[in-house]
N, C-alpha and C positions, 0 to 999 in steps of 0.2 A: 899455368900447369892445368892439364885437363884430367878429369876423372871419368872413367867410363862406367856407367850404371845402367844395367838392363840393356846393353847394346848401344847406348846413346852417350855421347860426351856430355858431361855435366860440369857446370862451373864449380870450382873448388869452394866458392863461398856458399853455394847452394848445398854442397856436401856438408859444410860445417853446420849449416841450419838443420839438416837432416840428423846430424849426429846429437845436436843440442836437443831436438825433439825427442830423440830416443832416450836422452838422459832424463828429460822431464817425465816421460813415461815411466821409467825405471823408479825414479823418485816417488812418483804417485803410488806404484804398486808396492813399493817397500812400506810406504806409510800405511797402506791398507793392511799389509801383512803384519805390520808391527803395532797396529792399534789394539784397543782392549778387546778381548774375546767376546763373541756374541752371547748376550745373556739368555739364560733359560727362560722359555715362555711361562708366565705365571699361571696359577690355577684359575679355573673358571668359577666365578662367584654364584652361588645358588643359596636358596632358603630351603629348609628341610622342616619336616615334622615327624615325630615318632609315631609308630603304629601303636594304637591303644585299643583297649576293650571298653565297649559301650553296652548300653541296654537299647537295642533297636526295636521300636514298635513296628509291627505289621499292620499297614493301614490300607484303606481303600479310598481313593480320591474321587471327588465328584464336584460339579458345579450345581448349585442351587439357587432358588429365588426366595427372598424373605417375604412372608405373608404375615399379616396382623393376626394375633390370636383371635380377636373379635373385631367386627366392623359393624357399627350401629349407624344408621341413618335417623337423626333426630327430626320428627315431624310434629306438627301441631295436632292434638286430639280433639280440640274444639275450635269453632270458627271465632274469630275475633281479630282485633287490630293489634299489631305488634307495637307495643309501647317501648321496651328497653331491650337492649342486648348487654348482657352482663359479663362479656368476655371479649378478648381480641382474637381474631382468627389466627390459628397457629398455636394457640396457648395449650399447655397441658393442663387438663382439668382432672378433678377427682370425681368419684362416684358420688351422686347426690348433690353436686354443686350446681346451683341455679344458673341457667344459661340465658333464658328469655323470660319476658313477662308481657302477657296479653292484657287487653282492657278487660277488667273483672266486672264492671258494672252491669252489663246485661246478664250475665249468669248470677250475680248476686241478686238481681231482682227475681229471677226464676227461683232461687232458694227461698227467698221471702215469701214468694207466692205458695210454694209447696208447704212452707211452715204455717201459713194461715189456713190453707185447706186442711191440713192435719188437724189444726186446733179445732175447726168447725166439726169435723167428722168425730173427733173424739167426744165432743159435747153430745152430738147426736147418738153416738154409740151408748153413751152413759144413760140418756133418756131411755133408749130402746131397751136396755138391760133392766130398768126399773119397771117399765110397762110389762115386760115379760114375767118378772117375779109377781107383780100384782095380779095379772090375769091368771097366772098359774094357781094362787090361792083361792080366787074367786070361783075358778072352775072346780075346785075341790069341794066347795059348799053348794054348788049348783046354781050360783047367781049368773054366771056365763057359760056359754056352751064350750065344749072341748075344742071345737074348730076355732073359735076366736082366740083361745089361749095358744094354740099352735101357730097362729099367724103372728102373734106378738113376739113369739120365741124365734120365729124365722127372721123377723125384722131386727131383732137384737143381734143375731148372728151376722147378718148383712152388714149392719153398722160397725161391727167389730172387724170384718174383713176390709171394709172401706179404711178404716184407720191403719190397717197394716200396709194397704196399698199406698196411702199417703205417706206413711214413713218411708216406704221405699223410694217413692218419688223424691222425698226430701234428701235421702242419701244420695241418690243419682245427681240431684242439683248441686249438692255440695262436692261431689267428685268432679263434676264438670267445672265447678268454680276452682278446684284445685289444679286443673289442667292449664289455668291461666299463668301459673308459675312453672315453667319447663326446666327440669333438672336433668343433669348428665346421667344416663343409665349405667354407664361404665366409666372406668377411669382410662384416660388415654389423650392422644393428641388431636386437637380439632384441626379440620381442614379449612377450606374457603368458606366464608360466610355467603349462602346462596341467597337469603332473603334479608333485606335491610329494614331498619326501623320505619314504621309508618304504613307498611303493607298490610292488607288484609290476608290472613293466613287461615288455613283450615286443614282437615284431614285429606283433602283432595288436591292441595296446592303443591305437594312434594316436600322433600326434606329441606330443613332449614340449615342444617350443618352435618357433616359426616364426622364420627369420632372412630379412630383406630387405635386399638390397644396394642402397644409394642413393648410392654414390659409385663410379662414375658412375650416372646415372639416365636413364630414357627418359621422353619426353613424347609421348603419342599425340594427334594432333589431326586434324580433318577438313579437307580442301582442297576448296574449292567447284569445281564443274565448269568454270565459266568461268575460274577462276584456274589450273587444272591445266596447260593447254598452255604459258603462259608459265613456270610453275614448272618443268615438265618440261625446257623449252628451257635454262633457267638453270642447272639442276643438272647438265645434260649438259656444260656448259662448265667448271664450277668448283664446288667445294663452296659451299653457301649458308650464310650466317650466319644464326642464329636467336636471338633474345632472348626471355627469359620473365620475366614479372613476376607477382607475387602479385594485383595490382590494375592496372587500366588507367591509374592515375595514379601509380604507384609509380616512384621514382627509381632505386632499387637493382634491377638486373636481372642475370639469369644469361645468360651467353653460351655457345651451343652450336652444333651443326652438324647439318644435315639428313642422315640416314642412310638413310631408307627411304621409298619411295612404293609403295603397293599396286599390283597388276597389273590391277585392275578397278575400275570405278565402281559404286558402290552405287545400284541403280536405284530404291530407295525414298527415299533421302535426297539423291541426286545429288552425293555427294562421294567423294573418294578418301581413303583413310587414309594418314596420313604419320607418321613418327617422327623425333624429334630427340634427339640424344645430347647430355647436359650432364655436365661434369666434377662439378659440385655439391660442390666441395671444401669449402665452408663449411656444407654440408648445409642450404641454404635452401629447397630443394625437397623436398616430403614426398610419399610415395606416397598416391595418392588425392586430392591437392589439385588444384582447378581454377586454371589459370593462363592468362594472356594472352599469346599469342606473336605476335612479328612476324618474318616471314621476309623478308630483304632480297635482292630479285632483282637490282637494279642501282643506280647512283648517277648523278644528273643534276648535273653540275658547273656552278658560276657561274650559277645562276638567282637571280632577284629574289625577295625575300621580306619580308614585314611581319608584325608581331604579329597574331594572329588576332582580338584584342580591337579592332583598328583597323577591321574590315571591318563595315559595316552593310548591311542589305538594303532596298532601296526598291522603289518601282513599277517602275522601269527596270532592276532588278537590283542586284547588289552594287556598293557604292561606298565610297570613304573621303573624309576631309576632309584636304587638302593645304594646308599653310601655306606662302604665298609669301614672298618677301624683305620685304614690307611688313607681315608678320605679319597677313595676312588669310586667312581660311579659304575654301577653294574646294572644291566637291563634284567628285569625279572617279570616273567609272565604270570599273570594273576587270573583269578575268577571272581569278578565282582558280583555282588548281590544287590540288597535293597539300598536305596538311598535315603538317608536321614538327614534333612537340612542340607548342610554343605559337606556332609561326611557320606562316604559309600562303605558298605559292609564288604569285607574280603572274605570269600568262602575258601580260597585256597591260594598259596603262593608266598605268604608273608608270615612273620612271627612277631610277638609282641616286643616292642622296644626298637625294632629296626627303623632306621632312618630313611625316609623317602623324600625325594625332591618335589617340592610343591611350586617352585618358581625358578625358572632358568633351564628348563628341560630342553628347550630348543637348541642350546649351544652344547649338548652333552652327547657323548657316544660312549660305547663300551670301553671301559678302561680310562676314561677322561678323569684327570685329577681336578678336585673341586676345592674351593674355599667357602666354608660355611659362613655366610654373613648374617644370618638370624634364623629365627623360628617363626613359621606362620606364613600366610600368603600376602601379608600387607607389605607392599613395596614402596610405600610413601617415602621412607627415609633411606631405603637401600640403594645401592649403586649398581643393581642389576642391569645388564645391558652395556655397561661400560667395561673397561679393563681395569685390572688391579694395578694400583699405582706402584711402580718400581722405581720412580724417580725421587720419591720422598726419602726412601731408605735405601742405601746401596745393596745389602743383601736382602733377600726375600725372607719374610718371617716364616717360621714353621708352624704348621697347624696340623696337630695330630701326628707329628713325626715326619710329615711329608713336606716338601718344598711348596709353598703357596702363600702369596701375600693376602692379608687380610684387608678387605675394602674399608675405607674410612669415609664417613660423610664428608662431602665437599672436596674430595680428591679425585684425581683422574687415574683410572685404573691401567696398568700397563700392559696386561696380559692380552693376547689376541683373543677376540670375542668367540669366534667359532670357526669351523672349517670353511675355507674359502674366503674369509674376511680380508678385506684390503687393509693395507697398512695405513696408519694415520698420518696426518700431515707431517712432513718434515722427516719421516723415517727414511732410513738408508737400507738398501738391500744388503741382507747379510747380517742384520742386527735384530735382536728380539725385543728389546725394551727401549730403543732410541738410537740416536747416532753417537758414535765415539766422540770424546772431546776433541776439539779443534787442535790441530797440529801447529806448532809455531811456523810462521812463514819464513823461508830462507831470506838471507839478507839481500835487500833491494827489491823484494816482491811485495805487492800490496794485496791484501785480501779482496777477492771479488764478492760482490753481494749475491751472485747467483751460484747455486750448487754446480759442482764440476760434473755431475752425473748426466747432464744434458737433458733430463726429463722435466716436463712442464710441471710447475708447482701446483698443488691442489688449490681449488677455488676457495675451499673452506679455511677459516682462521684457525690457527693452531692454539691449544690451550696456553694460558699465561703461565702455568706452572712448569711447562716443559718448552723452552724456546726452541725454535728450529735452528739447528747448527748449520753452518755453511762451511764447505770444504775450500780452504785458500787456493789461490793459484800459485803454482810452484814454478819457479823459473830456474835455469842452471846457474850455477855459481861460476862457470868459467867465463873468461873475458869475451867480450863481443867484439868481433872484428870491426874495423872502421867502416862506416857507411851502412851498417845493419843494426836492427833493434832486436831486443831479446824477444823470443817467441813466448806467448802465454797461453795457458790451457784455457782460458776463457777471455773473450774480448772485452776490452775496458773502454769506456767512453771518455774517461778522464785523462788528460795528458800526463806523460810520465814525468818523474822528478827533474830529469835534465832539460826539460822543456822542448825536446825534439819530437817532431810528429811520429806517430806509430804507423808503420805500413808494411807491406810485403817486401821481401828482399827483391832486388831489381832482377829482371831476367837476364840470362847469360847473353853476352854478345859474341859476335863471330870472331873477335880478336882474342876472346878469352880474358881481357883485361876487366877489372872492376871499373865502374864508372867513377868519376872524380868525386 
C-alpha cells in the first residue's frame, strides 16, 4: 500500500511513524496546557528608612596642620662636662623636672673664691669705716686737717662698694653653679637626644634636646575667602566649636575652639590663616600631623533628613524611591541640602515619616512592588540581590495588603531580580517561580535525564533548595508495527527494555514491502 504525501509516494510504515510523532507532540502540548498556572512574580526586596527631623549644624570644612603650643630647645648655659642624662628620649616630662647634670666642681670653686673675696673686702670695709669715724672726730678738734678726714671718708665708701661688687660676683657664681643641673622649662614630650653623656657642652654647642608642648596643642588651617565673612560674623557672637579628626571618615574626634583669625588675606592663595586650640588630653593630635577640621557656625533645628545612600541622580535631577502604604515604589524628585555625616538634609520633596529606599534601588522602577526586608543600610544579613523564595511556601505571603514574599535568611528568593534579568538555572519558559511538577510518564516510557526544551543547561549549579525538574520523554501508547521502534522526543543512550536496538525506521523500498 502506497501513501502519497507532498507529491511523493511514502511507505505506509513511514506514515505510521509520522502519525506517532504527531501524537507525541499533541501529548506534550496537552501536558504544557494542563500544567499548573504560572506563578505571579514576587516583590522586589528592599531596605527602607523613614524620613526624620534632625538638628543639622552648618559647618565649614578645612584641612590643617598640628602645631605645638610651645617649642623649647634646651641648651647648656655654662660650659662643662655632661655627667648624667636623667630621662629617656621621647619621654613626657613636667615643668621643672631635672634633665641633665653637668660637672659642678669648676663652678663650685668659683663660688668659693667669690666667697673668700667677699669676706676679705668686708673686713677692709669695716676698718675703713672705723678710720673715717676717727678722722672725722679729730678734724673737729683741729688735730688733723679737713683734707685728711675727707680722704678717710672716701676710702670707707670705696670699701663698702667693693663689698657690694663681691656679693654680686658671689651671686653670679652661685647662679652658674645652679646651671649645672638643667631642668625642663616647660612640660611636654622630649625629642631625640642630641648630645650624649661625657661630651663637653656650653652655650655655643647647640641644643641638647627639643621639647614640644602638645597638651594643649594648636591646629593651623586656611579659611577660604568666601567662607571668611560668615566665620568672622559667627566668631564675633560666640566662641566657635571646632572638631578635628585624623581622617575624613574617623569617628573619634578632638573638640576644640577657634582662637585666632589672621588680619589679612593671602593674595596668592586667597585664604585667611586660622588657629584652633585643642586640649588634646589623650594626646591624639601630634605635631606636624595633617588633620581634617570642621568649624561649626550655627545649627539648623528640625530639618528633614534621609540617608545619603537613598539619593539617586537622574536626568531630572536628584530623586528617591518612596514606598507607599501598598508597598509600591514611587519616584520622587527632591532638593537636597547640607550633608551631615551619613544623612542629607532635604529642602523640598518629602514629608516626615515617609519611607525611602536605602538599599535595592537598582532593581526598582516606577510602580514596582516591593517587600521590605529591614530598616537601615546594613545588608550583612539581608538577602538583597537575590529573589524572594517562593518554593518554601506555596502561596506568597502578604505584606501590607499586597502580594509579596518576605525574604528569610538562608533561603533562595524566587522573584525575578530586575528588568532584563535572566531566568535562574532549571527555569522553564512560561513559569515565574520555577518549573511545574513532573508529569507521570506514559506506560513504557523512561524519563530522560535531559530537558525536552532542547536548550543547553546553564553552567552554574542550581540551589539545593529548588532541584531542577526534567520533563519526561513521552511516547505514544499505540502499538508499534513489527520491525519499528517507538520514537522518543529525546535520544537515549540506554537500550530499551525489550533488548532491541533503537534506530531509525528503514527507508522505503521500491517494492513497497517492509523489510523482513
